[in-house]
C-alpha positions as CSV (number, residue, x, y, z in Angstrom):
1,M,97.7,118.2,66.1
2,K,101.5,117.5,67.1
3,L,102.6,116.4,63.5
4,T,105.9,117.6,62.3
5,D,106.1,118.6,58.8
6,N,107.8,115.5,57.8
7,E,104.9,113.5,59.6
8,K,102.6,115.5,57.7
9,R,103.5,114.5,54.3
10,D,104.2,110.8,55.2
11,V,100.4,111.2,55.9
12,V,99.3,112.8,52.9
13,R,101.4,110.2,50.7
14,L,100.0,107.0,52.8
15,I,96.9,108.5,52.1
16,E,97.0,109.0,48.3
17,E,98.3,105.6,47.8
18,G,95.8,104.0,49.4
19,K,97.5,102.7,52.7
20,N,96.6,102.5,56.2
21,L,98.2,105.3,58.6
22,P,100.4,103.4,61.6
23,E,99.5,103.3,64.5
24,K,101.3,106.0,66.1
25,Y,99.1,108.6,64.1
26,R,95.7,107.5,65.9
27,F,97.4,108.9,68.9
28,L,99.3,112.1,67.4
29,L,96.2,113.1,65.3
30,F,93.7,113.3,68.3
31,D,94.3,114.9,71.7
32,E,91.7,113.0,73.2
33,T,92.4,109.3,73.4
34,K,91.3,106.2,75.8
35,Q,93.2,105.0,78.1
36,V,91.9,101.5,76.6
37,E,90.5,100.5,73.7
38,L,90.2,97.5,71.9
39,N,89.8,97.1,68.3
40,W,88.0,94.7,66.2
41,N,86.8,94.4,62.5
42,G,83.0,96.3,62.3
43,K,83.8,98.2,65.8
44,S,81.3,101.3,65.8
45,D,80.4,104.1,68.5
46,D,76.8,104.2,67.1
47,V,74.3,102.4,69.3
48,A,70.8,101.9,68.6
49,N,68.6,105.1,69.4
50,I,65.2,104.8,69.1
51,D,62.3,105.0,71.1
52,L,59.5,102.6,70.7
53,P,56.3,102.1,72.9
54,F,56.0,99.1,74.9
55,Q,53.0,96.8,74.5
56,I,51.5,95.1,77.9
57,I,50.6,91.9,77.2
58,E,49.5,90.5,80.4
59,Q,49.8,91.4,84.4
60,V,50.3,88.8,86.9
61,D,49.3,89.0,90.3
62,E,48.4,86.1,92.8
63,P,45.9,87.0,94.9
64,R,46.6,88.5,98.5
65,T,44.9,87.0,101.6
66,E,43.9,89.1,104.8
67,K,46.7,87.6,106.5
68,V,49.2,89.8,104.9
69,K,49.4,93.5,105.9
70,L,48.7,95.7,102.7
71,A,50.2,98.8,102.0
72,Q,47.5,101.2,102.4
73,G,46.2,102.3,98.5
74,S,48.4,99.8,97.0
75,F,46.2,96.6,97.3
76,D,42.5,96.5,95.8
77,F,40.8,95.2,99.5
78,N,38.5,92.6,97.9
79,S,40.9,91.1,95.5
80,G,44.1,91.5,97.4
81,R,45.8,92.7,93.9
82,Q,48.2,95.5,93.2
83,T,46.8,98.5,92.4
84,V,49.5,101.0,92.4
85,G,53.1,101.6,92.5
86,W,56.0,100.0,90.6
87,T,55.1,97.1,88.7
88,N,57.9,94.7,87.9
89,K,58.6,94.3,84.2
90,L,59.2,91.0,81.9
91,I,59.9,92.1,78.4
92,W,60.0,90.3,75.3
93,G,62.0,91.3,72.7
94,D,65.6,92.3,70.9
95,N,67.5,93.7,74.2
96,K,69.1,96.6,71.8
97,Y,65.5,98.0,71.1
98,I,64.3,97.1,74.7
99,L,67.5,99.2,75.9
100,S,66.9,102.0,73.4
101,S,63.4,102.2,74.3
102,L,63.9,102.4,77.9
103,K,67.1,104.8,77.6
104,N,64.8,107.4,75.6
105,G,61.2,106.5,76.1
106,S,58.7,107.5,79.1
107,M,59.6,104.2,81.1
108,R,62.9,106.3,81.8
109,E,61.1,108.8,83.9
110,E,59.1,106.0,85.8
111,I,62.8,104.3,86.6
112,E,64.3,107.5,87.7
113,K,61.6,107.8,90.1
114,E,62.2,104.9,92.0
115,G,66.1,105.9,92.0
116,G,67.2,104.3,89.0
117,I,68.8,101.1,88.0
118,K,71.1,100.0,90.8
119,L,72.4,96.5,89.5
120,I,72.6,95.0,86.1
121,Y,73.3,91.3,85.7
122,I,73.7,89.8,82.6
123,D,74.7,86.4,81.6
124,P,75.0,86.7,77.6
125,P,75.6,83.8,75.5
126,F,79.1,83.4,75.3
127,D,79.4,79.5,74.6
128,V,79.6,79.3,70.7
129,G,79.5,75.3,71.1
130,A,76.3,75.0,73.9
131,D,73.9,73.2,73.0
132,F,70.5,75.5,73.9
133,S,68.1,72.7,73.8
134,M,65.7,72.2,76.7
135,N,63.4,70.0,78.0
136,V,59.2,70.2,77.0
137,D,56.7,68.1,78.7
138,I,54.4,66.4,76.7
139,G,51.6,64.2,78.5
140,E,53.7,62.2,81.1
141,N,56.8,62.2,78.8
142,S,59.5,65.0,78.3
143,Y,60.5,66.2,74.8
144,E,64.1,67.9,73.9
145,K,62.8,70.9,72.4
146,K,65.7,72.8,70.1
147,P,65.9,76.3,69.9
148,N,63.6,78.1,67.5
149,I,65.4,80.4,64.8
150,L,65.2,83.0,67.1
151,E,66.7,81.7,69.7
152,H,69.4,80.3,66.8
153,I,69.8,84.0,66.2
154,A,70.4,85.1,70.0
155,Y,72.7,82.4,71.1
156,R,74.7,81.4,68.2
157,D,74.1,83.3,64.8
158,T,75.5,86.1,66.8
159,W,78.9,84.3,66.2
160,G,78.2,84.2,62.7
161,K,81.1,86.4,61.5
162,G,83.0,85.0,64.9
163,K,84.2,86.8,67.8
164,D,84.1,90.6,66.1
165,S,80.7,90.1,65.3
166,F,79.8,88.8,69.2
167,L,81.9,92.1,70.7
168,S,80.0,94.1,68.6
169,M,76.5,93.3,70.2
170,I,78.0,93.1,73.5
171,Y,79.4,96.7,73.1
172,E,76.5,98.2,72.0
173,R,74.5,96.8,74.5
174,L,77.1,97.6,77.5
175,F,77.1,101.3,75.9
176,L,73.3,101.4,76.7
177,M,73.1,99.8,79.6
178,K,75.8,102.4,81.5
179,D,73.3,105.1,80.6
180,L,70.5,103.5,82.3
181,L,72.8,102.5,85.4
182,A,72.4,104.5,88.6
183,D,75.4,107.2,89.6
184,D,75.5,104.6,92.3
185,G,74.9,101.5,90.8
186,S,76.7,98.3,89.3
187,I,77.3,95.8,86.6
188,F,78.3,92.2,86.8
189,V,79.1,90.6,83.2
190,H,79.0,86.5,83.5
191,C,81.5,85.4,81.1
192,D,83.6,82.3,80.6
193,W,87.3,81.6,79.3
194,R,87.0,82.6,76.0
195,L,86.1,86.1,76.2
196,N,86.9,87.1,79.9
197,S,90.0,89.3,78.4
198,S,88.2,91.0,75.4
199,I,85.0,92.0,77.6
200,R,87.3,93.3,80.5
201,L,88.7,95.8,78.2
202,I,85.0,96.5,76.5
203,M,84.3,97.4,79.9
204,E,87.0,99.2,80.8
205,E,86.5,101.5,77.7
206,I,82.8,101.9,78.4
207,F,83.1,102.3,82.4
208,G,86.4,103.4,82.7
209,I,89.6,101.8,84.5
210,E,89.2,103.6,87.6
211,N,85.4,101.3,87.7
212,Y,86.8,98.3,87.7
213,R,86.3,96.6,91.1
214,N,87.4,93.0,90.8
215,E,87.2,89.7,88.8
216,I,85.3,87.3,90.8
217,I,86.3,83.5,89.9
218,W,83.2,81.3,90.1
219,K,83.6,77.4,90.7
220,R,80.8,75.9,88.6
221,Q,81.3,72.4,90.2
222,T,81.1,70.7,86.9
223,S,84.1,70.5,84.8
224,S,84.5,70.4,81.0
225,G,87.8,69.3,78.9
226,F,89.9,66.7,79.2
227,K,90.9,65.6,82.6
228,G,94.5,63.5,82.1
229,G,94.3,64.4,78.6
230,K,95.7,67.0,76.6
231,N,93.8,69.9,78.4
232,I,93.1,71.1,82.1
233,G,89.4,70.8,82.8
234,K,87.5,74.0,83.0
235,N,85.2,74.7,86.0
236,N,85.2,78.0,86.6
237,D,83.6,81.4,85.0
238,S,84.7,85.1,85.3
239,I,82.3,87.5,86.6
240,L,83.5,91.2,85.6
241,Y,82.6,93.6,88.5
242,F,82.3,97.6,87.8
243,T,80.3,100.6,88.8
244,K,79.4,103.6,87.2
245,A,81.3,106.1,89.5
246,D,83.1,106.1,92.6
247,K,80.6,106.2,94.8
248,Y,78.7,103.0,95.1
249,I,76.1,100.5,97.0
250,F,78.2,97.8,98.7
251,N,77.3,95.8,101.3
252,S,79.8,93.1,102.5
253,Q,78.7,89.6,102.7
254,Y,80.2,86.7,104.8
255,E,80.6,82.9,104.6
256,S,80.3,80.5,107.6
257,Y,83.5,79.6,109.4
258,S,84.4,76.3,108.7
259,E,84.5,73.9,111.3
260,E,88.4,73.0,111.3
261,Y,88.8,76.7,112.3
262,I,85.8,77.1,114.8
263,K,87.6,73.9,116.6
264,S,91.2,75.9,116.6
265,Q,89.8,79.1,117.7
266,Y,86.7,78.8,119.6
267,K,87.8,76.3,122.1
268,N,85.8,78.0,125.4
269,V,82.3,77.7,126.7
270,D,80.6,80.3,129.1
271,E,78.2,79.0,131.9
272,N,75.1,79.5,129.6
273,G,76.9,77.0,127.3
274,R,77.6,79.9,124.5
275,I,80.7,78.9,122.4
276,Y,83.3,81.8,122.6
277,R,87.1,82.9,122.1
278,T,89.1,85.5,123.7
279,H,90.9,88.7,121.8
280,W,93.2,91.1,123.4
281,I,91.3,94.9,124.5
282,G,93.2,97.2,122.1
283,T,95.4,100.4,123.6
284,K,92.6,102.6,121.8
285,T,89.8,100.9,124.0
286,T,88.0,103.6,126.3
287,E,87.7,102.9,129.9
288,K,83.8,103.3,129.5
289,T,84.0,100.5,127.1
290,I,86.1,98.2,129.3
291,E,83.5,98.9,132.0
292,K,80.6,98.0,129.7
293,F,82.6,94.9,129.2
294,I,82.8,94.0,132.6
295,E,79.3,94.9,133.5
296,T,77.8,92.3,130.5
297,G,80.3,89.6,131.9
298,R,82.7,89.9,128.5
299,I,86.1,90.6,130.3
300,V,88.7,87.3,131.1
301,K,91.1,87.9,133.6
302,K,94.1,85.8,132.4
303,A,96.7,84.4,134.2
304,D,99.3,87.3,133.8
305,G,96.2,89.7,135.0
306,K,95.6,90.8,131.4
307,L,92.2,91.6,130.4
308,E,90.7,90.2,127.4
309,K,87.3,90.2,125.6
310,R,84.7,87.3,125.1
311,L,84.0,86.8,120.9
312,Y,80.9,85.0,121.1
313,L,80.6,82.8,117.8
314,D,77.0,83.2,117.3
315,E,77.5,87.0,117.0
316,Q,80.0,86.8,114.8
317,P,79.5,87.2,110.9
318,G,81.8,84.7,109.3
319,V,84.6,85.3,107.0
320,A,84.4,88.0,104.4
321,I,84.2,86.9,101.2
322,D,87.2,87.4,98.2
323,T,86.6,87.0,94.9
324,I,86.9,83.4,94.9
325,W,83.6,81.9,95.1
326,L,83.6,77.9,95.6
327,N,80.3,77.6,97.6
328,Q,77.7,78.3,95.9
329,K,75.2,75.8,95.3
330,S,75.6,73.5,92.7
331,L,72.2,72.8,89.9
332,T,73.3,69.0,90.1
333,H,72.0,68.8,93.8
334,D,69.5,71.9,93.7
335,G,67.0,70.5,95.6
336,G,64.4,70.8,92.4
337,E,65.8,74.3,91.5
338,R,66.5,73.5,87.9
339,V,63.9,74.2,85.5
340,G,65.2,72.8,82.5
341,Y,66.9,76.0,81.0
342,P,70.6,75.9,79.4
343,T,72.9,78.1,80.7
344,Q,70.8,78.3,84.2
345,K,72.7,79.7,87.2
346,P,72.0,78.7,90.7
347,K,70.0,81.0,93.2
348,S,73.0,81.3,95.5
349,L,75.1,83.2,93.1
350,L,72.4,85.7,92.1
351,D,71.6,86.0,95.6
352,R,75.2,87.1,96.4
353,I,75.3,89.7,93.9
354,I,72.2,91.2,94.5
355,K,72.9,91.1,98.1
356,I,76.4,93.3,97.6
357,S,75.3,96.0,95.1
358,S,71.6,96.6,96.1
359,N,69.5,97.6,98.9
360,E,65.8,96.5,99.6
361,N,63.2,98.0,97.0
362,D,66.3,98.8,94.7
363,I,65.5,98.2,90.9
364,I,67.6,95.1,89.2
365,A,68.0,94.4,86.1
366,D,68.6,91.4,83.5
367,F,68.6,91.9,79.5
368,F,69.6,88.3,79.1
369,S,67.4,86.9,81.7
370,G,66.8,83.1,80.4
371,S,65.0,81.3,82.8
372,G,64.6,84.2,85.0
373,T,66.9,83.1,88.1
374,T,67.7,86.8,88.2
375,A,64.0,88.0,88.7
376,E,62.8,84.9,91.1
377,V,66.0,85.9,93.5
378,A,65.2,89.8,93.2
379,E,61.6,89.1,94.2
380,E,62.3,87.1,97.2
381,L,65.0,89.8,98.6
382,N,62.2,92.4,98.2
383,R,63.6,94.7,95.2
384,K,62.0,95.6,92.1
385,W,62.9,94.0,89.1
386,I,63.3,94.2,84.7
387,C,64.1,91.6,83.2
388,S,64.4,90.7,79.1
389,D,64.8,88.1,76.9
390,L,64.4,87.2,73.3
391,G,63.2,84.0,73.2
392,K,59.5,83.2,73.8
393,F,60.0,80.0,75.6
394,A,62.3,82.2,78.3
395,I,59.4,84.8,78.6
396,H,56.9,81.6,79.3
397,T,59.4,79.8,81.6
398,T,59.9,82.8,83.8
399,R,56.3,83.6,84.0
400,K,55.5,80.0,85.6
401,R,58.0,80.8,87.9
402,L,57.6,83.9,89.1
403,I,53.6,82.6,89.7
404,S,55.4,80.0,91.6
405,T,57.6,82.5,93.2
406,Q,54.2,84.4,94.3
407,R,52.9,81.6,96.0
408,N,55.5,80.5,97.7
409,L,55.7,84.2,99.1
410,K,52.1,84.0,100.1
411,K,52.4,80.8,101.9
412,S,55.3,82.2,104.2
413,Q,53.2,85.3,104.7
414,K,55.7,87.7,102.6
415,N,54.4,90.6,100.3
416,W,55.3,90.5,96.7
417,R,55.1,92.6,93.6
418,A,52.8,92.4,90.6
419,F,54.4,92.0,87.1
420,E,54.0,92.9,83.8
421,I,54.8,91.3,80.5
422,L,55.5,93.5,78.0
423,N,57.0,93.7,74.3
424,L,57.6,95.9,71.4
425,G,56.2,93.4,68.7
426,K,53.3,95.4,67.3
427,Y,55.7,99.0,67.3
428,Q,58.8,97.4,66.2
429,R,56.9,96.2,63.0
430,Q,56.0,99.6,62.1
431,H,59.4,100.9,62.9
432,Y,60.6,98.2,60.4
433,I,57.6,100.0,57.8
434,Y,58.7,103.5,59.0
435,D,61.4,104.6,60.7
436,G,60.0,108.2,61.6
437,K,62.8,110.5,59.4
438,T,60.8,113.9,59.0
439,E,59.8,114.3,55.2
440,R,56.8,115.7,53.4
441,D,53.7,114.4,53.6
442,E,53.4,113.0,50.0
443,I,56.8,111.2,50.7
444,K,56.2,109.8,53.5
445,I,53.2,108.2,52.0
446,N,55.3,106.8,49.2
447,I,58.2,105.7,51.3
448,K,55.7,104.0,53.7
449,K,54.0,102.3,50.7
450,K,57.2,101.3,49.2
451,K,58.2,99.9,52.7
452,E,54.9,97.7,53.0
453,Y,55.4,96.4,49.7
454,E,59.0,95.4,50.1
455,F,57.8,93.8,53.8
456,K,55.2,91.8,51.9
457,R,58.0,90.3,49.7
458,L,60.0,89.5,52.9
459,I,57.3,87.3,54.5
460,L,56.5,85.7,51.4
461,G,59.9,85.0,50.8
462,A,60.4,83.7,54.3
463,Y,57.0,81.6,53.6
464,K,58.8,80.0,50.8
465,S,56.0,81.1,48.6
466,I,56.4,83.0,44.8
467,E,54.6,86.7,44.8
468,I,51.6,86.8,42.2
469,D,49.9,90.2,41.3
470,G,46.4,91.2,40.3
471,F,44.7,90.0,43.6
472,K,43.1,92.5,46.2
473,T,43.8,90.3,49.2
474,I,45.8,87.2,47.8
475,H,49.4,88.2,47.7
476,G,51.5,84.9,46.6
477,K,51.1,81.2,46.4
478,K,52.8,78.1,47.5
479,N,52.6,74.7,46.0
480,D,48.9,74.3,45.6
481,S,47.7,76.9,47.9
482,F,47.5,80.9,47.4
483,V,48.8,83.2,50.6
484,S,47.3,85.9,52.0
485,I,49.2,88.6,54.2
486,G,47.0,90.1,57.1
487,P,47.8,93.7,58.5
488,I,51.0,94.4,59.8
489,N,49.9,97.0,62.7
490,Q,46.6,95.2,63.8
491,P,45.2,92.3,64.8
492,L,43.5,90.0,61.6
493,S,40.2,90.7,61.5
494,R,36.7,88.8,60.4
495,N,36.4,91.2,57.6
496,H,39.9,90.6,56.1
497,V,39.1,86.8,56.1
498,E,35.6,87.0,54.5
499,E,37.0,89.7,51.7
500,V,39.4,86.8,51.0
501,I,36.7,84.1,50.7
502,D,34.8,86.5,48.8
503,E,38.1,86.9,46.4
504,C,38.3,83.4,46.4
505,L,34.7,82.3,45.3
506,K,35.0,85.2,42.4
507,N,38.4,83.2,41.0
508,K,37.3,80.0,41.9
509,I,40.0,79.6,44.3
510,T,39.9,76.4,46.6
511,S,43.0,76.9,49.0
512,V,44.5,79.8,51.2
513,D,46.9,80.1,53.9
514,I,46.6,83.5,55.7
515,L,49.1,84.7,57.4
516,G,49.0,87.1,60.6
517,F,51.2,88.6,63.3
518,E,47.9,89.0,65.7
519,Y,44.2,87.1,64.8
520,E,41.1,88.8,66.1
521,M,39.8,86.9,69.1
522,G,36.9,84.8,68.5
523,L,37.8,84.1,64.8
524,F,38.0,80.6,64.9
525,P,36.9,77.8,64.1
526,T,33.2,79.1,62.8
527,V,35.2,81.4,60.2
528,Q,37.1,77.9,58.6
529,E,33.7,76.0,58.6
530,E,31.7,78.7,56.9
531,A,35.0,78.5,54.2
532,K,34.9,75.0,53.9
533,S,30.9,74.9,53.3
534,K,31.8,76.9,49.9
535,G,34.6,74.7,49.1
536,I,37.6,76.7,50.6
537,R,40.1,75.4,53.0
538,L,41.4,78.3,55.1
539,A,44.9,77.5,57.2
540,Y,45.9,80.1,59.7
541,K,49.8,80.7,60.2
542,Q,51.0,82.9,62.5
543,I,54.3,84.9,61.6
544,P,56.8,84.9,63.5
545,M,59.4,87.7,64.8
546,E,62.0,85.9,62.9
547,V,61.2,87.8,60.2
548,F,63.0,90.7,61.1
549,D,66.1,88.9,60.7
550,K,67.2,88.8,56.9
551,R,70.0,86.0,58.1
552,A,67.1,84.1,59.3
553,V,65.1,84.6,55.9
554,S,68.5,83.8,53.9
555,K,68.8,80.8,55.2
556,D,64.9,79.5,54.8
557,E,65.0,79.0,58.5
558,V,61.4,80.9,59.4
559,I,58.9,78.6,60.8
560,F,55.5,79.7,60.5
561,H,53.1,78.0,62.9
562,D,49.8,77.3,62.7
563,V,47.5,79.1,64.6
564,A,45.2,77.3,67.4
565,Y,42.0,77.6,68.7
566,I,40.0,77.4,72.5
567,E,37.0,75.9,73.5
568,F,35.8,76.5,77.0
569,K,32.4,76.3,79.2
570,P,31.1,79.0,82.1
571,L,30.0,77.4,84.8
572,F,27.8,79.1,87.5
573,K,26.7,78.6,90.6
574,G,25.0,81.6,92.4
575,K,26.9,84.5,91.6
576,K,30.0,82.6,91.5
577,L,31.7,82.1,88.0
578,S,34.0,79.0,86.9
579,I,35.5,78.4,83.6
580,E,36.2,74.8,82.3
581,L,38.6,73.9,79.6
582,I,36.8,71.7,77.1
583,D,38.9,71.8,74.4
584,F,41.8,72.8,72.7
585,A,43.2,72.3,68.9
586,V,46.4,73.0,67.5
587,F,47.7,71.3,63.7
588,Y,51.4,71.3,63.8
589,N,53.1,70.1,60.5
590,E,56.6,68.3,60.0
591,D,58.3,71.7,59.7
592,N,57.7,72.4,63.4
593,L,60.2,70.0,64.6
594,T,63.8,69.3,63.7
595,I,63.4,65.3,62.3
596,D,66.2,63.3,62.1
597,E,66.3,61.3,58.7
598,K,68.5,58.9,60.3
599,L,67.2,56.5,63.1
600,S,70.2,54.3,64.5
601,P,69.3,50.8,66.1
602,G,68.4,51.3,69.7
603,K,67.9,55.3,69.2
604,S,64.5,56.9,69.4
605,K,63.0,60.9,67.2
606,I,60.3,62.9,68.2
607,I,58.1,63.7,65.1
608,V,55.2,65.7,64.1
609,E,52.9,63.5,61.8
610,N,48.8,64.0,60.9
611,G,48.9,66.8,64.0
612,Q,50.3,64.5,66.3
613,I,53.9,64.2,68.2
614,I,54.9,60.9,67.8
615,E,57.8,59.2,69.3
616,K,59.5,56.8,66.9
617,K,62.0,53.7,68.6
618,K,64.0,51.6,66.5
619,D,64.7,48.1,68.5
620,K,68.2,46.6,67.5
621,S,66.3,44.3,64.9
622,G,65.9,47.1,63.1
623,I,61.9,47.1,63.9
624,I,60.4,50.5,64.5
625,K,57.5,51.0,67.2
626,E,55.4,54.2,67.4
627,N,54.1,56.0,70.6
628,I,51.6,58.8,70.2
629,L,52.5,61.2,73.2
630,T,49.9,63.6,72.8
631,K,47.2,61.2,73.6
632,K,44.6,63.5,74.6
633,W,43.9,67.1,73.5
634,H,45.2,68.7,76.8
635,D,48.7,66.8,76.4
636,W,49.0,70.4,74.3
637,I,48.7,72.7,76.9
638,D,51.5,73.5,79.1
639,Y,50.0,76.9,80.9
640,W,46.3,78.2,81.0
641,S,45.1,81.0,82.8
642,V,41.7,83.2,83.1
643,D,41.0,87.1,83.2
644,F,37.4,86.9,84.5
645,D,36.8,90.8,83.7
646,Y,38.7,91.4,80.3
647,E,37.6,94.8,79.7
648,S,38.4,96.2,83.3
649,K,41.6,97.4,82.3
650,P,42.6,99.4,79.0
651,E,46.3,99.2,77.5
652,V,47.6,102.8,77.3
653,I,51.0,103.4,76.0
654,K,53.1,106.3,77.4
655,F,55.1,108.0,74.5
656,K,57.3,111.1,74.3
657,T,56.1,113.8,72.4
658,N,58.3,116.0,69.6
659,N,58.8,118.4,72.8
660,G,59.7,115.8,75.3
661,K,56.4,115.9,77.0
662,I,54.7,112.4,78.2
663,E,51.3,111.9,76.9
664,E,49.5,108.7,77.3
665,E,47.0,107.2,74.6
666,W,44.6,104.2,74.6
667,T,45.4,101.5,72.4
668,G,42.2,100.3,71.5
669,N,43.1,96.9,73.3
670,Y,42.6,95.8,77.5
671,I,45.9,94.0,79.0
672,F,44.8,90.7,80.0
673,E,44.9,90.4,84.0
674,N,45.7,87.0,85.2
675,E,43.2,85.9,87.5
676,W,43.9,82.3,87.8
677,Q,46.0,79.8,86.1
678,S,47.4,76.5,86.1
679,F,50.3,74.9,84.5
680,R,52.5,72.1,84.3
681,S,55.8,72.3,86.9
682,K,59.1,70.0,87.0
683,N,59.1,70.6,90.6
684,E,55.2,69.7,91.4
685,D,52.4,67.9,90.3
686,K,52.8,68.1,86.5
687,K,48.6,67.2,85.8
688,L,46.9,70.1,84.4
689,E,43.9,71.0,86.0
690,L,40.9,72.1,83.7
691,K,38.4,73.8,86.0
692,S,39.4,77.4,87.3
693,S,38.6,78.4,90.8
694,E,35.1,80.1,91.5
695,K,35.1,83.8,91.2
696,E,31.8,86.3,92.4
697,I,30.9,88.3,89.6
698,L,29.0,91.6,90.5
699,L,27.6,92.7,87.4
700,G,25.0,91.1,85.3
701,K,27.3,90.1,82.4
702,T,31.2,90.5,82.1
703,K,33.4,89.1,79.3
704,V,36.1,86.7,80.2
705,A,39.2,85.7,78.6
706,V,41.2,82.2,78.9
707,K,44.9,82.1,77.4
708,V,46.1,79.2,76.4
709,V,50.6,78.3,76.0
710,D,51.2,75.4,74.2
711,I,54.1,72.7,75.1
712,F,56.1,74.8,72.3
713,G,55.5,78.2,74.1
714,N,52.9,79.8,71.6
715,D,49.8,81.6,73.0
716,T,46.5,81.7,71.9
717,M,43.4,83.7,73.5
718,K,40.0,83.8,73.3
719,V,37.3,86.3,74.8
720,V,33.5,85.5,75.5
721,E,30.5,87.6,76.9
722,V,29.2,85.8,79.5
723,K,25.8,86.6,81.7
724,L,24.7,85.7,84.7
């Protein structure tokens, strides 16, 4: 402490009077001060420090062919599928928990074995006024899907308290990213004019001003603002480039010479038609080198007798890039690259960034991955990758995009890696109920019961229902229907539903909404018909992840989707099995879509009515015409896939024990291995195949799993045992 006696008395007086200390005392009171620091309301050095295991939802790996050279021991010879080695990660969930679990959990060891994360690129939602709607195909039409509440929270409500809330969000995540980054790694943060100065100061604080490499100015090709008005049109973003340390991966990148430069400099043509220019031979050039130039015909003798060497145009890399990037391909003329996702960036931009700061087989990460551009480019450049996003629709979009990438690489006879879809959902619920603090067993039980009770109250509130007592399986009531909440940490089973039915019969209850996070496979629709025969209406609702966000609950903005069910038929041809999808039913209600109550003449709106999506148009005379968009049952489907041997790959999670050891545990579930799929694509034929390809079944019986993702990004799966 470097305070004089007068300064000490001054500090004591100010504290006693309840006044803030002048800024100078921050530097006088503490010896270790940061060179650069940005302060804002709510800033805290506390970061997430939890370790939740990752749940593997699905593995996707397009089967390889015999034409592709397979790494020995990495692939199954019969199926062409990857069996060992690094599997790319597509993670659904809050990146704060994801980053913390990557930092502290068992996957950290797996990452370190591969050399660590060499490059992080993020494009966080910096545009407070952005429209994050996206286009969804419905039959032959296209519907503009508004963001769900979770996406609102991710992209807009971050700004709910202004700039301060955004800076707190990004500060915590950048802190965690630095820890995950390899010692020779780099990070690129994409931002716009609103925040580039603030984010730079935050990054200088976290990574050190000495590790600031540059600010890249990227011209977006499209402008915002009023040209010729009271504002200058904005058509550039900033990309802040930092490294973790002074030793880092850097690969020079070049742009092609301009036509003007070529015409002015490369004026000569040799006897073989190759274009070249001449350049003086430096004084430090050795005689041996000059002799080699002569032998290869690269020496030109000038009129004054001086010797110059030929520089051929086809051997020159081009112009080394600088910090002004003007020539990155615009998505407005992308040749089919656009996937209809907001804030999507061109592949050429990510191609350059990835090539600059990584090499083949390095791990690339993007924790705001959106439509999956980073993952696609990393795959094409033979990099490993980890990507995450909070939006379920973003994960679904990326899954389809990466399947198309695998298919394209297959056509080009290039290799690729399988990828897993993971989340923290089940374990996040457990963390919400019990945070793992060490108390005596009886205290633990009481705390857990209290938190479970509070959690059920939270769900009832989010469902806009009232709490009731006196029942075993019934927890609330909404309008004329009672409400039952299923288990928090396991799928809702038939046993639970049967207990609900029994309790309804005893108490003469005729209508129940059953809320669950997950549902036991094969539960629908037979149990509903059974209940109906007894005079009881059962409605299944999916509890969304939004219930974890108090802001969404307080605003009454949480949507509980109706649960769908699937019907399919196995088809045998000898020992070969194929699957035909024959029905898919989902009964969305009016709460699932935002409906504009006012419809102006000449305008249209999309509504859900009686389980169908309907487009309503009002002509100039005020007459409203209706057009049903979901004319066929498969108009609801965006994607479906088949696992022909569902129970062949048990889901095993890895976790750290209290002594730091890595242990494995079977969850009792199985990983869905995507063996065949069909989906709608904006760039290809939008028609959906309803019959799968054939697969030879080696055993007498197998369990077949079929997964369907509807046009809103919600998935349903059904498992059936099939015998030859």
